[in-house]
N, C-alpha and C positions, 0 to 999 in steps of 0.2 A: 865823373860821377857815375857810380855803379847802380845806385838806387836813389829815389827821392822819398826820404822818410820824414824829414823835418826841415826847418829853415836852415839849419846848419849844413844841410846837403849842398847849399848854394855857396860857392867859393867867394863870390863878390856880388852881393845883391844889387848894388847900384849899377854895376856893369850889365846886368840882365835887363834893366829898364828899357834902353834903346832897342834891344833885340825884341822885346815884347811889342814895342811900338811899331817896329818894322813888320811884324807878323800881323798886327791889327790893320796896318795899311794895305798889306798884300798877303792875305791868309794862305793863298795857294802857291806861294813861291817855292815851297819844298814838297809839292804834291807827289813827286816821284820817290821821295825818300823812303816812305813806308810801303811802297808797292810790294805786294806779296807777303806782307807781314800782318800779324794779328795781335790786337790788344785784348786780353781777357779782363773783364771787369766783374769783380765779385762784391756783392752787397750783402752784408750782414744786417744792414739797417736801411731804411728808406732814404730816398734822395730825389731831388728834382734838378737843381742847378749843377751840382757836382756830376751827376750821372750824364746829363745831356751835354754839358759843356765839354766834359772829357771825351765823350763819344764824338762830338763834333770836331774837337781838336785832333783826334786820331784820324778822322775822315779827311780833314784838311791836309794831312800828311800822307794820304793815300792808303791808310791802313784799314783793314777789316776789324770789326769789333764783335766779341762774343760776350754776352751779358748773362749773369746768373744771380738770382736772388737766393742766396745760399740757404737761408733759414727755411725757405719754402721748396726749393727745387733740388737740394742736394742732401746726401746723408749727413747726419749729425757728426761733427768733427771733434776729435780729442786732440789736445795740444801738449799734454804733459808727457815727458819722456818716462818710460817704464810703467806707464799706466796699465792697469788690468781693465780691459774694455768689456766689462760685463754689465754695463748700464745702457743708456739709450744711444750713445754715440757709436756709430757703426764703422767709421773710418778715421784713420789717423792723419794728421797733417803731413807726415812724412810721405805717405803714398799720394795723398791728394795734391800736394804741391809739386811732386815729381811728375805726376801725370799731366797736370795743367801746364807745366813747363814744356812738355812735348807738344801740346796743342797751340801754345801761344808764344809770342816773341817778347812779351812783357805782360805783367800782371798788375792791375790796379785794384786796391783793396779798401773797403770802407767798413769800419766797425766802431760802435760806440762803447763808452765805458759802462760798468755796472753801477757806478756811483755809490756802491756799498762797501767795496773793498779797495781802499786806496793803494795798498801795496801791490795787489794784483793788477789794478788798472795801470799803475806806473810801470809795470813790467811789459806792457804792450804785448800781451800774449799772442794775439792773433797776428798783428803786423809782424812781429819778430819771428813768429812761427813760419810765415811765408818767406821771410828773408833768409831764415836758416836752411830751409829745405827746398826752396825753389832754385832753379838754375838759370833764371831769367831776371831782368830788372824788375823791381817792385816800386810802385807808385802809391803813396799814401793819399787816399781820397777822404780821409779823416779817420783818426784813431782815438783811443781813449784820452790821450793827452795833447794831441796836436791836429791841426788842419792846415798843413803847409801850402796846399794849393790855394786856399783862401787867403792865407797870409801873404803869399806872393802877389796875388791879385790886388789885395789891399794896398801893398806897397806901390804897385804900378799905378793904381788909381790916384793915389795921393801925388805921386811923381808927375803924373799926367795933368792933374788939376791945380797943382800948387801955383801961387802967384808971388810967393816970397821965397827967398833962397833957403831959409830955414824955418819952415812953418811950425806953429804950435799945434800938436795933435793931442786930443783928449780921448782916451778910452774910458767911456762911462758905463758903469753897471746900470742896468735898468730892470724893473720888476717883471716877473713872469708868473704864470699860474702853477708851474711845476719846476723841480730842480733840473737844470741843464748842465751839460759838460763844460769844462774849462778849456776845451781844445781850441776853439776859435780865439778867445782872448789870449791864450798862451802863445799861439803862433803869431798873432798880431803884435804882441809885445816884442817877441824875438825879431820880427821883421822890422819894426820901428827902431829897435836898438841898433840895427845894422844900416839904417838910413840917416841922412843928415836932417833930422827933425828934433824938436824938443817935445818929448813924450811925457804926458802926465796921465797917471791912472787914477780914476775917481770911482770910489765905491763906498758903500756903507761900512761901518764897523762890523767885523765878522765875515766880510766877503773878500779879504785880501787873497790874492793869488799866491801860488807857490813862491815863497821868499827867495829860493835859490834861482828861480827864473826871473823874478822882478829885479833883483840886484839893487843897483843904486837909482833906479827909476823912481821919481817922486810919486808917492801915493797920498791923495788928498781925500778926506772924508766929507768935504763940503762941496756939493755939486756946483753951486753958483760960483763959488770962488775958483773952482777948477776951470769953468767955462770962460772966465774973463780973458778976452784977447785971443781966444782959440781960433785957428784957421780951419780945423777939421774936428768934428765931433763924431766919434764912432760909438754907437750904442750897442750893447750886447748884454744879455742876461747870462748869469752863471751861478752855480751853487757854491757853497763854501768849500774851501780846501781843508779847513779844520773847524768844527767836526765835518769830516768829509761827506759831501753830497747832501748836506742839510740846507735848509732855508731859514737862517736866523731872522728874528724879528727885526724889521726895519722901521726907523722913525722918519717921518716926513714923506714927502712926495718925490719920488725919483724918476717919474715919467719925464721924457724929453718933450718940452712944450715951447711955444713961441716966446714966452717970457725968458726962459733960460737961453734960447738961441740968440735973443737980442743982446745978451751980455757978451757975445763972442765978436770976433772981427769978421762979421758976415761969413761965418763958418759954413762949410759944406757939411751936410749930414750924411752919414754912412751907416749901413747895416748889412750884414751878410745875407739876410733873408733866409727863411720866411720870418716875417715880423708880425706880431700881434698889435693891430691898430688900437690906439687909445688904451693900451696897457704899457707897452714899451715906449711908444711915441704917439703923439697926437696926430690926427688927420692933418691938421694945419701945417705941421712941420713936414710930414711925409709927402704931402702933395704940393709942397712949396718948391720954388725954383732952387732953393738951397739943397734939396734932396738929390743925391746922385746915386741912389741905390740901384737904379736900373742900369746906368752906365757901368757901375761896379759889377753887377751881375754879368753883363755882356763881356766884360774884360776877363771873366773866368776862362773863356775859350782860348784866348791867346796866351794866357799864362800857362795853362795846361799844355798847350801846343808846344811852347818852348821847352818845357820839362821833357815831354816825350821825344821831341826832336833831339835834345841833347843826349838822352839815353840811347836813341837809335844810332846817332853818330859815334858815340863812345863804343858801341858794340861793333862798329865797322872798323875801328882803329886796330 
């Protein structure tokens, strides 16, 4: 594995699960692996869990970290080849990525979509710009169309918590006050498609995800029907794929509440956080014993740690 850009970067997702569990049990077992090495972390957007868990993961491996909030601390970047740089951008990704590659042994990048230009967002301009011009491994800490560190964590959390050999997992759309990216649900779907689970996607009409990504995964527009017999309920808000970035009108109440959770097979409730209480999910569900959102968040460290560990080991081969 040269880079960790999306879930397809993982050759065998199921085989990674025991490795993450081993790191969770003994986080410092490879503390010498990253000694003398540096992880550069570049944030084009804000972050709490991704930033701190990835930094902690690097530290568990003995690495130093350098963190930059790019929009505030760096020159404006251009990403297009052949661009005439006579506007506000003062530096090109060619030079920036090359320079950063000399300072760091790996780069982790986080950037959100515009939600206005689907074609541009699907090109993953920022992520692929660093992949093209950097000479060190790239880790995707969330991009326009994917959040593979979250997807890896979600797969591990379900693997760790499941009580049946093949659990039913429901990814349910939930309401929000503003349009949100499809990156988290995209990576969750890809992760679940690679695991031995029965995945159902549940969303209102008008909120279907990219059909090329969804494939044969069942999509149900009735939330209560989808929840029946579920072992895990993963709530996430996202905007429409078509018309891209919009919030089509929704009929009915799609908030996750106790009534809906009672339709499940005593399902565990999951969310990537941050979550808007009593908009996405009721207090009663989020504060219940069924909620595993804190354990899910803590697992972020060990999932990121395995990613960085594999990239370091690959570089030593």
